[in-house]
C-alpha positions as CSV (number, residue, x, y, z in Angstrom):
1,M,0.9,93.6,-25.8
2,P,0.9,92.0,-22.3
3,A,4.2,90.4,-21.2
4,E,4.5,86.5,-21.3
5,F,5.2,84.6,-18.0
6,P,6.0,81.0,-17.6
7,G,2.9,78.8,-16.9
8,L,0.5,81.7,-17.4
9,Y,-1.5,83.0,-20.3
10,W,-3.3,86.4,-20.8
11,D,-7.1,86.4,-21.2
12,E,-8.2,89.4,-23.3
13,T,-11.9,89.2,-22.3
14,R,-11.2,89.2,-18.6
15,N,-8.1,91.4,-18.7
16,R,-5.9,89.2,-16.4
17,Y,-3.5,86.2,-16.3
18,F,-4.6,82.6,-15.8
19,P,-2.7,79.2,-15.4
20,L,-2.0,77.4,-18.7
21,S,-3.8,74.3,-17.4
22,S,-7.1,76.2,-17.3
23,R,-6.9,77.5,-20.8
24,P,-10.1,76.4,-22.7
25,K,-9.7,73.9,-25.7
26,P,-10.0,75.4,-29.2
27,P,-13.3,74.8,-31.0
28,P,-13.5,71.8,-33.5
29,P,-12.8,72.7,-37.2
30,A,-15.7,73.6,-39.4
31,A,-17.2,71.0,-41.7
32,S,-15.8,72.8,-44.7
33,T,-12.3,72.4,-43.3
34,I,-12.8,68.7,-42.6
35,A,-14.1,68.2,-46.2
36,S,-11.1,70.1,-47.6
37,N,-8.7,67.9,-45.6
38,L,-10.6,64.8,-46.7
39,R,-10.3,65.8,-50.4
40,K,-6.6,66.4,-50.0
41,D,-6.1,62.9,-48.4
42,T,-8.2,61.3,-51.1
43,A,-6.1,62.9,-53.8
44,K,-2.9,61.8,-52.1
45,L,-4.3,58.2,-51.9
46,E,-5.2,58.2,-55.5
47,V,-1.7,59.4,-56.5
48,T,-0.2,56.7,-54.3
49,S,-2.4,54.0,-55.8
50,R,-1.5,55.1,-59.3
51,S,2.1,55.0,-58.4
52,Q,1.9,51.5,-56.9
53,L,0.0,50.3,-60.0
54,E,2.7,51.7,-62.3
55,T,5.4,50.1,-60.1
56,A,3.5,46.7,-60.4
57,K,3.5,47.0,-64.1
58,R,7.2,47.7,-64.2
59,R,8.0,44.8,-61.8
60,K,5.7,42.1,-63.2
61,H,8.6,40.5,-65.2
62,Q,10.8,39.9,-62.1
63,N,11.3,36.4,-60.8
64,V,10.2,37.0,-57.2
65,P,6.5,37.8,-56.4
66,W,7.4,41.2,-55.0
67,Y,3.9,42.0,-53.8
68,T,4.0,38.9,-51.5
69,N,7.4,39.7,-50.3
70,V,6.4,43.3,-49.4
71,R,3.2,42.1,-47.7
72,M,5.2,39.6,-45.6
73,L,7.8,42.2,-44.5
74,S,5.2,44.9,-43.8
75,G,2.5,42.7,-42.2
76,N,2.2,42.1,-38.4
77,S,0.4,38.7,-38.7
78,Y,2.6,35.7,-38.0
79,T,0.1,33.4,-39.8
80,R,0.1,35.7,-42.8
81,A,3.9,35.8,-42.8
82,L,4.1,32.0,-42.9
83,R,1.6,31.8,-45.7
84,D,3.4,34.5,-47.7
85,A,6.7,32.7,-47.1
86,H,5.2,29.4,-48.4
87,E,3.9,31.3,-51.5
88,I,7.4,32.6,-52.2
89,L,8.9,29.1,-51.8
90,C,6.4,27.6,-54.2
91,F,7.2,30.4,-56.8
92,Q,11.0,29.8,-56.4
93,Y,10.8,26.0,-56.7
94,A,8.5,26.4,-59.8
95,S,11.1,28.7,-61.3
96,T,13.9,26.0,-61.1
97,S,16.2,26.1,-64.1
98,R,19.3,24.3,-62.9
99,V,19.7,20.5,-63.5
100,T,22.5,17.9,-63.4
101,L,22.1,14.9,-65.6
102,E,24.0,11.6,-65.4
103,R,23.7,8.6,-67.6
104,L,24.3,5.6,-65.5
105,P,26.0,2.4,-66.8
106,T,23.0,0.2,-65.9
107,L,21.9,-3.0,-67.5
108,G,18.3,-1.9,-67.6
109,P,16.1,1.1,-66.6
110,I,16.4,2.4,-63.1
111,Q,13.6,1.2,-60.9
112,A,14.6,2.6,-57.5
113,F,16.9,5.4,-56.2
114,C,17.9,6.6,-52.7
115,S,20.2,9.4,-51.5
116,T,21.2,9.4,-47.8
117,R,23.9,11.0,-45.8
118,V,25.8,9.1,-43.0
119,G,28.4,11.2,-41.2
120,D,30.3,13.3,-43.7
121,T,29.5,11.0,-46.6
122,T,26.5,11.1,-49.0
123,W,25.5,7.8,-50.5
124,H,23.7,7.4,-53.8
125,L,22.1,4.0,-54.6
126,A,20.2,3.0,-57.7
127,G,18.7,-0.3,-58.7
128,D,17.7,-1.5,-62.2
129,D,15.3,-4.0,-63.5
130,Q,17.9,-6.7,-63.9
131,G,18.6,-7.0,-60.2
132,W,21.9,-4.9,-60.1
133,L,22.6,-2.3,-57.5
134,Y,24.8,0.7,-58.2
135,T,26.3,2.7,-55.4
136,R,28.5,5.8,-55.1
137,Q,30.0,7.7,-52.2
138,A,30.3,11.5,-52.3
139,P,32.4,12.9,-49.4
140,G,31.4,16.4,-48.2
141,G,27.9,16.3,-49.5
142,A,26.0,15.8,-52.7
143,G,27.6,18.8,-54.4
144,S,31.1,17.5,-54.3
145,V,30.6,14.5,-56.6
146,N,33.2,14.5,-59.4
147,D,34.8,12.0,-61.8
148,M,36.7,10.4,-58.9
149,H,33.5,9.2,-57.3
150,R,32.1,6.8,-59.9
151,W,29.3,4.3,-59.6
152,I,30.1,0.7,-58.5
153,A,27.9,-2.1,-59.8
154,D,27.0,-5.2,-57.8
155,P,24.6,-8.0,-58.6
156,I,23.6,-8.0,-55.0
157,M,20.5,-10.1,-55.3
158,R,22.2,-12.8,-57.4
159,S,19.1,-13.0,-59.7
160,S,17.5,-11.2,-62.6
161,D,14.5,-10.0,-60.6
162,P,14.0,-6.2,-60.7
163,I,15.1,-4.1,-57.8
164,S,11.8,-2.9,-56.3
165,S,12.7,-0.6,-53.4
166,I,15.6,1.0,-51.6
167,S,15.1,2.4,-48.1
168,A,17.5,4.0,-45.7
169,S,17.4,5.0,-42.1
170,G,20.3,6.0,-39.9
171,S,23.3,4.1,-40.9
172,H,21.4,1.2,-42.5
173,C,20.1,0.7,-46.0
174,I,18.0,-2.1,-47.3
175,V,17.4,-3.3,-50.9
176,S,14.5,-5.5,-51.9
177,C,13.5,-7.2,-55.2
178,M,10.6,-9.0,-56.8
179,G,10.3,-12.7,-56.9
180,P,11.4,-14.9,-53.9
181,G,11.6,-12.8,-50.8
182,K,15.2,-11.5,-50.6
183,V,16.4,-8.3,-48.8
184,S,19.9,-7.0,-48.7
185,V,21.0,-5.2,-45.5
186,Q,24.1,-2.9,-45.5
187,N,25.7,-0.8,-42.7
188,M,26.8,2.4,-44.5
189,I,29.3,3.2,-41.7
190,D,31.1,-0.1,-42.5
191,P,30.2,-1.1,-46.1
192,E,31.8,-4.5,-45.6
193,L,29.0,-5.4,-43.2
194,L,26.5,-6.6,-45.8
195,F,24.3,-9.7,-45.6
196,L,21.3,-11.1,-47.5
197,L,18.0,-12.1,-45.8
198,K,15.8,-14.8,-47.4
199,F,12.2,-15.3,-46.4
200,N,10.5,-18.5,-47.6
201,S,7.0,-17.1,-46.6
202,V,7.4,-13.8,-48.4
203,H,7.1,-13.2,-52.1
204,D,7.1,-10.3,-54.6
205,I,8.3,-7.5,-52.3
206,R,7.1,-4.3,-54.0
207,T,7.9,-1.7,-51.3
208,S,9.7,-1.3,-48.0
209,H,10.0,1.1,-45.1
210,L,13.0,1.2,-42.7
211,Q,12.6,3.1,-39.5
212,G,15.5,2.9,-37.2
213,P,16.3,-0.9,-36.9
214,S,12.7,-2.0,-37.7
215,L,11.6,-3.0,-41.2
216,V,8.2,-3.4,-42.9
217,L,8.0,-5.1,-46.3
218,G,5.0,-4.9,-48.6
219,A,4.6,-8.3,-50.3
220,S,2.1,-10.6,-51.8
221,K,-1.1,-11.0,-49.7
222,K,0.6,-9.5,-46.6
223,A,3.1,-7.2,-45.1
224,A,6.1,-8.5,-43.2
225,Y,7.5,-6.9,-40.0
226,L,11.0,-7.2,-38.6
227,S,11.5,-5.5,-35.2
228,D,15.3,-5.4,-35.6
229,I,17.1,-6.1,-38.9
230,D,20.4,-6.9,-37.0
231,I,18.7,-9.5,-34.8
232,S,15.4,-10.7,-36.3
233,R,15.4,-13.4,-39.0
234,V,11.8,-14.5,-38.9
235,P,9.3,-11.8,-39.9
236,E,5.9,-11.3,-38.4
237,H,3.0,-11.4,-40.9
238,L,0.5,-8.5,-41.1
239,V,-2.2,-10.1,-43.1
240,T,-4.1,-7.9,-45.6
241,N,-5.4,-10.6,-48.0
242,S,-4.3,-8.5,-50.9
243,D,-0.9,-7.6,-52.4
244,V,0.7,-4.6,-50.5
245,F,1.8,-1.8,-52.9
246,S,2.5,1.0,-50.3
247,I,3.6,1.5,-46.7
248,A,3.7,4.4,-44.3
249,R,4.8,4.6,-40.7
250,Q,3.8,6.8,-37.8
251,T,5.9,5.8,-34.8
252,S,4.2,2.5,-33.7
253,L,1.5,2.6,-36.3
254,V,2.0,0.9,-39.7
255,Y,-0.3,1.8,-42.7
256,T,-0.5,-0.4,-45.7
257,G,-2.2,0.3,-49.1
258,S,-3.2,-2.8,-51.1
259,R,-4.1,-3.9,-54.6
260,S,-7.8,-4.1,-53.5
261,G,-7.8,-0.4,-52.6
262,T,-8.0,-1.2,-48.8
263,V,-5.9,0.8,-46.3
264,H,-5.0,-1.1,-43.1
265,R,-3.6,0.3,-39.9
266,F,-1.6,-2.0,-37.6
267,D,-0.8,-1.1,-34.0
268,M,2.6,-2.6,-33.3
269,R,2.3,-1.9,-29.5
270,T,-0.5,-4.5,-29.2
271,P,0.4,-8.3,-28.9
272,K,-1.5,-9.3,-32.0
273,H,-0.9,-6.0,-33.9
274,K,-4.5,-4.8,-33.9
275,N,-5.7,-4.4,-37.5
276,Q,-8.1,-1.6,-38.5
277,T,-9.5,-0.8,-41.9
278,L,-9.6,2.9,-42.8
279,F,-11.8,4.9,-45.1
280,D,-13.2,1.8,-46.7
281,N,-16.4,3.6,-47.8
282,R,-14.6,6.3,-49.6
283,F,-15.2,4.8,-53.1
284,G,-19.0,4.9,-52.7
285,I,-20.5,3.5,-56.0
286,S,-17.2,4.2,-57.9
287,P,-14.9,1.2,-58.8
288,R,-12.2,0.5,-56.2
289,S,-8.6,1.3,-57.2
290,S,-5.3,0.1,-55.8
291,V,-3.4,2.3,-53.3
292,V,0.0,2.7,-54.9
293,H,1.5,5.2,-52.4
294,L,0.9,6.3,-48.8
295,D,2.4,9.1,-46.7
296,I,1.7,10.8,-43.4
297,I,1.3,14.6,-43.6
298,R,1.9,16.5,-40.3
299,D,0.7,13.6,-38.2
300,R,-3.0,14.1,-39.0
301,E,-3.5,13.5,-42.7
302,L,-3.0,10.5,-44.9
303,L,-1.9,11.0,-48.4
304,M,-3.1,8.4,-50.9
305,S,-2.2,7.8,-54.6
306,H,-4.5,5.5,-56.5
307,L,-3.9,3.5,-59.6
308,N,-6.7,5.4,-61.4
309,G,-4.9,8.7,-60.9
310,D,-6.7,9.9,-57.8
311,L,-4.2,11.8,-55.5
312,L,-5.8,13.1,-52.3
313,T,-5.5,13.3,-48.4
314,Y,-7.9,12.2,-45.7
315,D,-8.0,13.3,-42.1
316,L,-6.8,10.6,-39.8
317,R,-8.7,12.0,-36.9
318,F,-11.9,10.7,-38.5
319,A,-10.4,7.4,-39.8
320,S,-12.7,5.2,-37.7
321,E,-16.0,6.7,-39.1
322,S,-18.0,4.1,-41.0
323,A,-19.8,6.7,-43.2
324,H,-18.5,8.1,-46.4
325,I,-15.6,10.5,-45.7
326,S,-14.7,13.4,-48.0
327,P,-11.0,14.1,-48.7
328,T,-9.4,17.1,-47.2
329,R,-7.4,17.9,-50.3
330,I,-7.6,16.8,-53.9
331,F,-4.6,17.3,-56.1
332,E,-5.9,17.8,-59.6
333,G,-4.0,16.9,-62.8
334,H,-2.2,13.7,-61.8
335,I,-2.3,11.1,-64.6
336,N,-2.3,7.4,-64.1
337,S,-4.3,4.4,-65.1
338,Y,-2.3,1.2,-64.8
339,T,1.3,1.9,-63.5
340,H,1.8,1.0,-59.9
341,N,5.4,2.2,-59.3
342,L,5.5,5.7,-60.5
343,G,7.7,8.1,-58.5
344,I,6.1,10.3,-55.8
345,T,7.8,12.3,-53.0
346,I,7.2,15.0,-50.5
347,D,9.7,17.5,-49.0
348,H,11.0,17.4,-45.4
349,E,8.6,20.1,-44.1
350,R,5.6,18.2,-45.5
351,D,4.7,21.3,-47.6
352,L,5.2,20.3,-51.2
353,L,4.2,17.2,-53.2
354,Y,5.9,16.0,-56.4
355,A,4.4,13.1,-58.4
356,A,5.4,11.5,-61.7
357,G,2.6,10.9,-64.2
358,Q,2.0,8.1,-66.7
359,D,2.5,10.7,-69.4
360,R,6.2,11.0,-68.3
361,R,5.7,14.4,-66.7
362,I,6.3,15.6,-63.2
363,R,3.7,17.7,-61.4
364,A,3.9,19.4,-58.0
365,W,1.3,20.8,-55.5
366,S,1.2,22.7,-52.2
367,L,0.2,20.3,-49.4
368,R,-1.1,23.3,-47.5
369,T,-3.5,24.6,-50.1
370,G,-3.7,21.9,-52.8
371,A,-2.8,24.5,-55.5
372,P,-0.5,23.3,-58.3
373,L,3.0,24.7,-58.8
374,I,3.0,26.4,-62.3
375,P,6.4,26.2,-64.0
376,Q,8.0,29.6,-64.6
377,P,10.0,30.4,-67.7
378,S,13.6,31.5,-67.2
379,E,15.3,33.9,-69.6
380,R,18.7,32.7,-68.5
381,C,18.1,29.0,-68.9
382,T,19.7,27.4,-72.0
383,T,19.7,23.8,-70.7
384,K,17.2,21.3,-71.9
385,H,15.0,19.6,-69.3
386,A,16.2,22.2,-66.7
387,N,12.7,22.7,-65.0
388,P,11.2,19.4,-63.7
389,L,7.7,20.8,-64.1
390,A,8.2,21.7,-67.8
391,T,9.9,18.6,-69.0
392,T,8.5,15.6,-70.9
393,F,10.9,12.7,-70.1
394,S,11.9,10.0,-72.7
395,D,11.0,7.2,-70.3
396,S,8.7,6.5,-67.3
397,I,9.8,8.0,-64.0
398,Y,9.9,5.1,-61.6
399,S,11.8,6.8,-58.8
400,L,11.4,10.4,-57.5
401,R,13.1,11.5,-54.3
402,I,13.8,14.8,-52.5
403,A,17.1,14.1,-50.8
404,N,16.9,13.9,-47.0
405,E,20.4,15.4,-46.6
406,L,21.2,19.2,-46.8
407,S,24.3,20.3,-48.6
408,K,25.8,23.5,-49.8
409,E,24.1,22.9,-53.1
410,G,20.7,23.3,-51.4
411,V,17.6,21.0,-51.7
412,S,17.6,18.6,-54.7
413,L,14.8,16.6,-56.4
414,W,16.1,13.4,-57.9
415,A,14.3,11.8,-60.8
416,A,15.2,8.4,-62.4
417,S,14.0,8.0,-66.0
418,G,15.3,5.1,-68.1
419,R,19.1,5.0,-67.5
420,E,19.3,8.7,-66.8
421,L,19.4,10.3,-63.3
422,Y,18.3,13.9,-63.0
423,E,19.2,16.1,-60.0
424,F,17.1,19.3,-60.1
425,H,18.4,22.0,-57.8
426,L,15.2,23.4,-56.5
427,G,14.8,27.2,-56.5
428,Q,18.2,27.7,-58.3
429,R,18.7,29.3,-61.7
430,G,20.5,27.4,-64.5
431,L,24.1,27.8,-65.7
432,G,23.6,26.2,-69.1
433,S,25.3,23.0,-70.3
434,K,28.0,23.2,-67.5
435,N,25.6,21.3,-65.3
436,W,25.6,18.2,-67.4
437,R,27.9,15.3,-66.7
């Protein structure tokens, strides 16, 4: 056997040493060897697939969609990861089984509700159909409410007209009512700073939108605009020639939805507030239906809820087109035929939509895909009405809000039904009757 030297190899055929770099490459494996290796790999793959299938069968009862979670963690696509995270969020929210219920000492059914946080204090405000406002302060966030923080009643409008809307922005909160135009303005930093605005030219305020100091009111035949609620006393009229049921804001643009089904967009930057009618050919030959709710989705879509139960979005980039425009999303299953003030809300990320139906049920959809959220049963839940999507309420749901403040308790969906106020702790599992107040 020839001796081995570093960097050299022995060539038997030529009977001498050569550098290792000049050594010829070995011949490729024979076809039979390749086929054998392929069969081995296929067998391993089949065993792995069977193992994964058995694992799926064992895990199908778990609460989290594990296959989505594994795919999100193992994938290298950022878009796929976002989509999988959204799917997990929808599943968790649909599995909600923790609720807190309060029976408010109201004179009539709750018509409007608002939860807002100013500094370290969370404010809850509820208005009934007798014109009374009920307020409560909860220091430290919504989760710290206890028996020491009770509701305080105040006949703020000094009339029996129903409270129609409550809107908060920054440190201010406004409350409106039906009947003669009256709006209550309160500074939440100093609750003593409260005053009442009366407008002789405005009647039957059905909705309001407060953005910073500027206020838009939806009233009979028009919308009313106040540039600064601390200074302005005479509103500017945004004429719609139809009762305004809904309002949405996008910086300097005001959107109004009316009884006639018409959507107007007013540009507040122009001297005469340029008025443009949007998507007016969308009904085609179908009967027109009132627009009872509007919202802006990610700055490019307009969410509309109609009195006939239609719930859909349109692309604002094609709003000026005169031809018939198809909706970008249609949310199937919403039920309504004559109620103009059913609760509807979206979350802070503009990803999820919750809507109360005329059948006293709450439904939810993904704003990204249009797919409904399916309520998931919980083996640990023993509390009645714990899942908002699996509950038939005793009364109509006139107010539905996802709280705009974040606390240690997480995200909450508030629903007002009759004299009862439900706080659903989204994505959390129930603890039984301990959650009921």
